[in-house]
C-alpha angles and dihedrals in degrees: 000000000000115000130187107224090162092078089079123065091223093039089237114138122201114249118196113203117210130184105251093215107036098029091229117150104242105182148321124243139159131249134192121197091272093052090048091051092049091048089056093043098051098026091231123110110261122184135188104247110220091196096047093037092222144079112290124193108209106245097021090127103022099038089233096128127178106226111209117237101165138355122208131179125210122245092271093049091233103102130051131215111198119190109206143170109232124220103212129324118357102199123067086236090065094254123135091241137018088234101048088232113184121227118175093205091053094097092057089059091047089050090050089055090050091050091049090050091051088054094048096041108028121204122199089220094055120095088203093055091047091052092050089052090057092060140229097308094058092043092051090046090054091052089053093048092049092048091054091047090051092052090050092050091047089064092055129066100239103114094184093056090045092054091046091054091045089053091048091051094049091047094051091042089056090052089052091049091051092048089053091049097252137115141204088266090060091053091046091052091050091052090048091052091052091049092057 
């Protein structure tokens, strides 16, 4: 990738950081050629800090790294879009983004992270961990049960029960996806491919 850092007097190019899963804009930083090279080398977003006057890898102190998924340059090769997977809060205020951008599907991705964590680090007090321990057959059975319960509630007029069953189905479906090694992003990509 050829970039034109010379367009800026200080050779610092804007780098827009976007969540690779939700599409939310997370933050804006600046990179010189050295910061860009380090970002590619360690696969973690590294900026040139104008206040510190040095390279700064996001998360080097907090542990809230931005793991690089994809790097794109604009048509003029003077602005970067970096798609990343954040580890923890992005903003120094503790917020998920520096712009407080709202995304209604955000909680589903947070829930997916929680489910993945329950699989990696089981807890005897967690229903999710207990379900993972019972294996794929029990997980698939629960998805089937919840689907039937949703269909039954759809025929009635109790909206609250319908929404509860819809939530149960999505939750158990996400456990099944995780057990099979997939995520919501994989399903989204499949839907996108069908739409084209």
